[in-house]
C-alpha positions in Angstrom: 18.8 -2.1 -17.1 21.8 -1.2 -14.8 23.2 1.0 -17.6 19.8 2.9 -18.0 19.5 3.3 -14.2 23.0 4.7 -14.0 22.5 7.1 -16.8 19.2 8.4 -15.4 20.7 8.7 -11.9 23.6 10.7 -13.3 21.4 13.0 -15.3 19.1 13.7 -12.3 22.0 14.4 -9.9 24.0 16.5 -12.3 20.8 18.5 -13.2 20.1 19.3 -9.5 23.7 20.2 -8.9 23.8 22.4 -11.9 20.6 24.2 -10.9 22.1 24.9 -7.4 25.4 26.2 -8.9 23.6 28.6 -11.3 22.3 30.6 -8.3 25.3 30.0 -6.1 27.5 31.7 -8.6 25.3 34.8 -8.6 25.1 34.7 -4.8 28.9 34.5 -4.5 29.7 37.1 -7.1 27.2 39.6 -5.9 28.2 39.2 -2.2 31.6 40.7 -3.0 30.3 43.2 -5.5 27.9 44.5 -2.9 30.8 44.9 -0.5 32.5 47.0 -3.1 29.4 49.2 -3.5 29.3 49.7 0.3 33.0 50.7 0.4 32.4 53.3 -2.3 29.7 55.0 -0.2 32.3 57.2 1.5 33.7 58.6 -1.7 32.2 60.7 -4.5 28.8 59.8 -5.9 27.5 58.7 -2.5 23.8 58.7 -3.6 24.6 56.7 -6.8 26.4 54.0 -4.9 23.6 53.7 -2.4 21.1 53.3 -5.2 23.4 50.6 -6.8 23.6 48.7 -3.5 19.8 48.9 -2.9 19.0 47.5 -6.3 21.5 44.7 -6.5 21.0 43.5 -2.9 17.5 42.5 -4.0 19.0 40.3 -6.8 21.4 38.8 -4.2 18.5 37.9 -1.9 16.7 36.2 -4.7 19.8 34.2 -5.7 20.4 33.2 -2.1 16.9 31.9 -1.6 17.1 29.8 -4.7 20.6 28.4 -4.1 19.7 27.6 -0.4 16.5 25.9 -1.4 18.1 23.9 -4.3 20.8 22.5 -2.1 18.3 20.4 -0.3 17.5 18.2 -3.4 21.2 17.8 -4.0 21.7 16.5 -0.5 18.7 14.2 -0.8 19.9 12.8 -4.1 23.4 12.4 -2.8 22.1 9.9 -0.3 19.2 8.3 -2.3 20.9 7.9 -5.7 24.3 6.9 -4.4 23.6 5.2 -1.1 26.8 3.2 -0.9 29.0 6.2 -1.5 29.0 7.4 2.1 30.0 3.9 3.2 33.2 4.3 1.2 34.0 8.0 1.7 32.0 8.8 4.8 35.0 9.7 6.9 35.9 12.4 4.4 32.6 13.5 3.0 30.6 13.5 6.2 32.6 16.2 8.0 32.9 18.3 4.8 29.1 18.2 4.2 28.4 18.9 7.8 30.8 21.9 7.7 29.1 23.2 4.6 25.6 23.0 6.1 26.8 24.5 9.4 28.5 27.4 7.6 25.4 28.1 5.6 23.1 28.2 8.6 25.6 30.2 10.7 26.0 32.9 8.2 22.3 33.0 7.4 21.2 33.3 11.0 23.9 35.6 12.2 24.6 38.0 9.4 22.2 37.7 6.4 19.2 39.1 8.3 21.2 42.1 9.5 22.4 42.7 6.0 19.0 42.6 4.4 16.8 44.1 7.1 19.1 45.8 9.6 20.4 48.7 7.5 18.1 51.2 9.3 19.3 50.2 12.8 23.1 49.9 12.2 25.7 52.5 11.6 27.3 52.5 8.2 30.5 50.9 9.5 28.6 48.2 11.3 26.5 47.4 8.3 29.6 47.3 6.0 31.1 44.8 8.4 28.0 42.7 8.2 28.1 42.8 4.4 31.7 41.7 4.6 30.9 38.8 6.9 28.1 37.7 4.5 30.6 37.6 1.6 33.0 35.6 3.7 30.2 33.2 4.8 29.2 32.6 1.2 32.8 31.9 0.2 33.3 29.6 3.2 30.1 27.6 2.4 31.3 27.2 -1.3 34.8 26.2 -0.1 33.5 22.9 1.5 31.7 21.9 -1.6 34.7 22.6 -3.8 37.0 20.8 -1.3 34.8 17.6 -1.5 34.5 17.8 -5.3 38.2 18.4 -5.9 39.2 15.6 -3.4 37.1 13.0 -5.3 39.2 13.9 -8.4 42.6 14.0 -6.6 42.0 11.9 -3.4 45.0 12.8 -1.3 45.3 12.7 2.5 43.3 9.4 2.9 44.0 5.8 2.3 41.6 3.3 0.7 41.6 0.3 3.1 39.1 -2.6 3.0 36.8 -0.7 0.6 36.7 2.5 2.7 38.6 5.7 2.8 40.3 6.4 6.1 41.5 9.9 6.9 45.3 10.3 7.3 45.8 14.1 6.9 43.0 16.6 6.9 45.3 19.3 5.6 46.1 17.2 2.5 42.4 16.5 2.0 41.3 20.1 2.2 44.1 21.5 0.1 44.4 18.7 -2.5 46.1 19.4 -5.8 42.8 20.1 -7.6 41.4 22.6 -5.1 43.3 25.7 -6.0 42.4 25.4 -9.7 38.7 24.4 -9.1 38.3 27.2 -6.6 39.9 29.7 -9.1 37.7 28.5 -11.9 34.5 28.7 -9.8 35.2 32.1 -8.2 36.1 33.6 -11.6 33.0 32.2 -13.3 30.9 33.5 -10.4 32.3 37.0 -10.9 31.9 36.7 -14.7 28.3 35.6 -14.4 27.6 38.5 -12.1 29.4 41.0 -14.3 27.5 40.0 -17.4 24.2 39.9 -15.5 24.8 43.5 -14.4 25.9 44.6 -17.9 22.9 42.8 -19.6 20.3 44.4 -17.2 21.7 47.9 -17.5 22.0 47.8 -21.3 18.4 46.4 -21.4 17.3 49.4 -19.4 19.2 51.8 -21.7 17.2 50.5 -24.6 14.0 51.7 -22.9 15.2 55.0 -21.2 18.3 57.0 -20.4 20.4 55.5 -17.6 21.1 57.4 -14.4 24.4 57.9 -12.7 24.0 54.8 -10.5 23.5 52.6 -13.5 26.5 54.2 -15.3 28.8 53.5 -12.4 27.6 49.9 -12.1 28.1 49.5 -15.9 31.6 50.8 -15.7 32.5 48.6 -12.8 31.0 45.5 -14.4 32.7 45.8 -17.8 36.1 46.2 -16.2 35.5 43.4 -13.8 34.4 41.1 -16.7 37.4 42.2 -18.8 39.9 41.4 -16.1 38.3 38.2 -14.8 37.9 36.6 -18.2 41.7 36.9 -18.7 42.3 35.4 -15.3 39.9 32.6 -16.2 41.9 31.7 -19.2 45.0 31.5 -17.0 43.2 29.2 -14.6 42.1 27.0 -17.4 45.7 26.5 -18.5 46.7 25.6 -14.9 43.8 23.3 -14.4 44.6 21.5 -17.7 48.2 20.9 -16.6 46.9 19.5 -13.2 44.4 17.3 -15.1 47.1 15.9 -17.3 49.1 14.8 -14.2 46.3 13.5 -12.0 43.5 12.6 -14.4 45.2 11.4 -17.6 42.1 9.7 -18.9 40.1 13.0 -18.8 43.1 14.8 -20.4 43.2 12.2 -23.2 39.4 12.4 -23.8 39.6 16.2 -23.8 42.3 16.2 -26.5 40.7 13.2 -28.3 44.1 11.5 -28.2 43.6 7.8 -28.9 46.9 6.1 -29.4 49.7 6.3 -26.8 53.2 7.3 -27.8 52.2 8.9 -31.1 52.8 12.6 -31.8 50.0 14.7 -30.2 48.2 17.2 -32.5 46.2 19.9 -30.9 42.7 19.0 -32.1 40.6 22.2 -32.3 37.4 20.6 -33.6 36.5 17.1 -34.6 33.9 14.4 -34.2 35.5 11.7 -32.0 34.5 8.2 -33.1 35.1 5.7 -30.3 34.4 2.6 -32.5 37.2 3.6 -34.9 39.4 5.2 -32.3 39.8 8.2 -34.6 38.7 11.8 -35.1 36.5 12.5 -38.0 36.5 15.8 -39.9 39.3 17.1 -37.6 40.7 20.6 -37.5 44.1 20.3 -35.9 47.5 22.0 -35.3 50.2 19.4 -35.8 52.4 18.4 -32.8 51.1 21.1 -30.4 49.0 19.0 -28.0 51.7 17.6 -25.7 51.1 20.1 -22.9 47.6 18.9 -22.3 48.3 15.2 -22.0 49.5 12.9 -19.2 52.7 10.8 -19.4 53.7 7.4 -18.1 56.8 6.7 -16.0 58.9 6.4 -19.2 57.7 9.9 -20.4 55.5 8.6 -23.2 52.2 10.3 -23.8 49.2 8.4 -22.5 46.3 7.9 -24.9 42.8 6.5 -24.5 44.0 3.1 -25.4 45.5 2.8 -22.0 42.1 3.3 -20.3 40.0 0.8 -22.3 36.7 0.3 -20.5 37.5 2.9 -17.9 37.7 6.1 -19.9 35.1 8.9 -19.7 32.6 9.5 -22.5 35.0 11.0 -25.1 32.5 12.9 -27.2 30.8 14.6 -24.3 34.1 15.4 -22.6 35.6 16.7 -25.8 32.7 18.9 -26.8 31.8 20.3 -23.3 35.4 21.7 -23.0 35.2 23.3 -26.4 31.7 24.8 -25.7 33.1 26.3 -22.6 36.2 27.6 -24.5 34.0 29.2 -27.3 31.7 30.8 -24.8 34.7 32.1 -22.8 36.3 33.6 -26.0 33.0 35.3 -26.9 32.8 36.8 -23.4 36.4 38.0 -23.6 35.7 39.6 -27.0 32.5 41.2 -25.7 34.1 42.5 -22.5 37.2 44.0 -24.0 35.4 45.5 -27.0 32.9 47.0 -24.6 35.7 48.5 -22.5 37.3 50.0 -25.6 34.0 51.5 -26.9 32.6 52.6 -23.5 35.8 54.5 -22.5 35.2 56.8 -25.5 31.6 57.7 -24.2 32.4 58.0 -20.5 30.9 54.6 -19.8 27.4 55.6 -20.8 25.7 52.5 -22.1 23.0 54.5 -23.8 25.8 56.0 -26.1 26.8 52.6 -27.4 25.4 51.4 -30.7 22.0 49.8 -30.6 23.2 46.5 -32.1 26.0 46.4 -29.6 23.6 46.7 -26.7 21.4 44.0 -28.1 24.5 41.7 -28.2 25.3 42.5 -24.6 21.7 42.0 -23.6 21.7 38.5 -25.3 24.8 37.7 -23.3 23.2 38.5 -20.0 23.3 34.8 -18.9 26.4 33.7 -20.9 28.1 33.1 -17.6 25.6 30.4 -16.9 26.4 28.7 -20.2 30.1 28.8 -19.3 29.4 27.4 -15.9 27.3 24.5 -17.1 29.7 23.6 -19.9 32.6 23.7 -17.5 30.7 21.6 -14.9 29.8 19.1 -17.5 33.4 18.8 -18.6 34.7 18.3 -15.0 32.0 15.8 -13.9 31.7 13.8 -17.2 35.4 13.7 -17.5 35.7 12.0 -14.1 33.5 9.1 -15.2 33.2 6.2 -14.6 34.7 7.0 -11.2 33.0 8.6 -8.2 36.4 8.8 -6.6 39.3 8.9 -9.1 41.0 5.6 -9.5 39.1 3.6 -6.8 35.3 3.9 -6.5 33.2 3.7 -9.6 29.7 5.1 -10.0 28.3 1.6 -10.6 29.6 0.4 -7.2 27.6 3.1 -5.3 24.5 3.1 -7.4 21.2 2.8 -5.6 18.4 0.4 -6.3 15.7 2.8 -7.6 13.7 1.6 -10.6 13.7 3.3 -14.0 10.1 4.4 -13.5 11.0 6.0 -10.1 13.9 7.8 -11.5 12.0 9.1 -14.5 9.1 10.2 -12.3 11.4 11.9 -9.8 13.3 13.7 -12.6 10.2 15.0 -14.2 9.0 16.3 -10.8 12.3 18.0 -10.2 12.3 19.6 -13.7 8.8 21.0 -13.1 10.0 22.5 -9.8 13.1 23.9 -11.3 11.1 25.4 -14.2 8.7 27.1 -11.8 11.7 28.5 -9.8 13.3 29.8 -13.0 10.1 31.5 -14.1 9.7 33.1 -10.7 13.3 34.3 -10.7 13.1 35.9 -14.1 9.7 37.5 -13.3 11.0 39.1 -10.1 14.2 40.1 -11.9 12.2 41.7 -14.6 10.0 43.5 -12.1 12.8 45.1 -10.1 14.6 46.0 -13.3 11.5 47.8 -14.6 10.1 49.4 -11.5 13.2 49.7 -9.3 13.2 49.3 -5.5 11.3 50.9 -2.6 13.6 53.4 -0.8 14.6 52.5 2.7 13.1 54.8 5.3 15.5 57.1 7.1 16.1 56.8 10.7 18.5 58.8 12.9 19.9 60.6 9.9 21.0 57.4 8.1 19.7 55.9 4.9 
């Protein structure tokens, strides 16, 4: 019964967290893209950049509303599903969560309203400053979440005394070894998600009608942004893998499906890990090329899953979630760079691309979400069975809710999330088809 309760609690919490992150990525990515649009107002194609800003600020507002609303279930479940967790990490998690909530409310109350509704009453410079502050506010709000998540994986700056973490150094907590890599991965996947969303919507419009100058400029910006960020994402994955090998050797071994310590490590491309046999079935591998991704003991020997018996993460889920993210990332890289190569020859007019190519890009509109969810599953599942790496397990902090309560609550959340998804897609479809209402002019400003 405890195993079922734990499994259901993890599914419910991870689902709510994933739903929140889906829209937080669009919010974060679009916040900085909108600032770029604003800065381009003063150059050529003034009217086109204004139109681009006015269209995509609506999408930003939708993403903000959904991410802000979905953070509430995450906070509720954080306390209800894992009630003992705050007793153990409250000194660390409490201030970080409070800072995240406070940052969100401050940026929402001070700047978001002026950004969305004050354009007619502010000068261009003042409104651009407001857009910048909103982008900073979204980034700061995400920082506290990333700081807490990364700290649970590399818990530095605090000591575990008498069953509780006590803060020793806030600087070490905030800037723990995992934070730079998790922050890079999250920011880059946010930009990639936003870029492919813009590309997908514009090519979808080009299948119905000729695109205007504003859409062409957005398409050009998005394809270059995607092409550059997908390469940076690959570099961040390499750095994160090296960090994981040092600080989370169990996750590293599960990702590589490396079972027996000390043996030569092959780079397993694809396989079916079999935990009962401690072997990889039907494996495609590159011999003796997997050392970089694995942790080592004090003697320098590679650490396999046999050293973490009973305390290793779910190998199959950890193994395949990483490869799913890798495959999606490679497809996004191929699509981005192939689009750059083809679009340059036609002056970045999406309507001049082949029809089948546009259908492929349209199908990849939300590929960033798939990359995000696969990466999140790898990071979270790879940390199991620990809530805090090496000390606090998920079983220790599990609540006392019954299976029936967990199932009923999960179904209710799924219905709510489905309704929100449908509403988001309907509103997105509406503004993509009918555009936006122009902002009235006042004192000579748009």
